[in-house]
C-alpha positions as CSV (number, residue, x, y, z in Angstrom):
1,M,37.5,-48.2,-10.1
2,E,34.8,-50.8,-9.3
3,Q,34.0,-53.7,-11.5
4,I,30.7,-53.0,-13.3
5,T,28.5,-56.2,-13.1
6,L,24.6,-56.5,-14.1
7,E,23.7,-56.4,-10.4
8,N,25.4,-53.0,-9.7
9,Y,25.0,-51.5,-13.2
10,D,22.1,-49.1,-12.2
11,R,23.6,-48.0,-8.9
12,V,27.0,-47.2,-10.8
13,T,25.1,-45.5,-13.4
14,I,23.0,-43.3,-11.0
15,E,26.2,-42.6,-8.9
16,N,28.0,-41.4,-12.3
17,H,25.0,-39.2,-13.3
18,A,24.8,-37.7,-9.7
19,A,28.5,-36.9,-9.9
20,E,27.9,-35.2,-13.3
21,L,25.0,-33.2,-12.2
22,R,27.0,-32.1,-9.1
23,A,30.0,-31.0,-11.2
24,Q,27.5,-29.0,-13.5
25,A,25.7,-27.5,-10.7
26,M,29.0,-26.3,-9.2
27,K,29.9,-24.8,-12.6
28,D,26.5,-23.0,-12.7
29,G,26.9,-21.9,-9.2
30,I,30.4,-20.3,-9.8
31,R,29.1,-18.6,-13.1
32,W,26.0,-17.2,-11.1
33,I,28.2,-15.9,-8.3
34,G,30.8,-14.4,-11.0
35,S,27.7,-12.6,-13.0
36,T,26.3,-11.2,-9.6
37,L,29.6,-9.8,-8.4
38,R,30.0,-8.3,-11.9
39,S,26.6,-6.8,-11.5
40,L,27.1,-5.5,-8.2
41,L,30.6,-3.9,-9.1
42,A,29.1,-2.3,-12.1
43,G,26.3,-0.6,-9.6
44,V,29.0,0.4,-7.2
45,H,30.9,1.9,-10.2
46,V,27.9,3.8,-11.4
47,Q,27.4,5.2,-8.0
48,L,30.8,6.4,-7.5
49,N,30.8,8.0,-10.8
50,R,27.5,10.0,-10.0
51,R,29.0,11.0,-6.7
52,R,32.3,12.2,-8.3
53,M,30.3,14.2,-11.1
54,Q,28.3,15.8,-8.1
55,G,31.4,16.7,-6.3
56,E,31.0,14.6,-3.3
57,G,33.6,11.9,-3.9
58,S,37.0,12.4,-2.8
59,P,39.4,13.4,-5.6
60,T,41.7,10.7,-6.9
């Protein structure tokens, strides 16, 4: 790890903050993808149930 001095303190602080922001953005992105997939799957599930109730779906 780099030695922190008064000359490079601001740069090190900014780099650390940027790394934290990137990590948080990645977590938020993964959460967004997960919730989007759940929504899509729920919509597909509803469509399949509607078709099955109408007799258009293949029997399982």
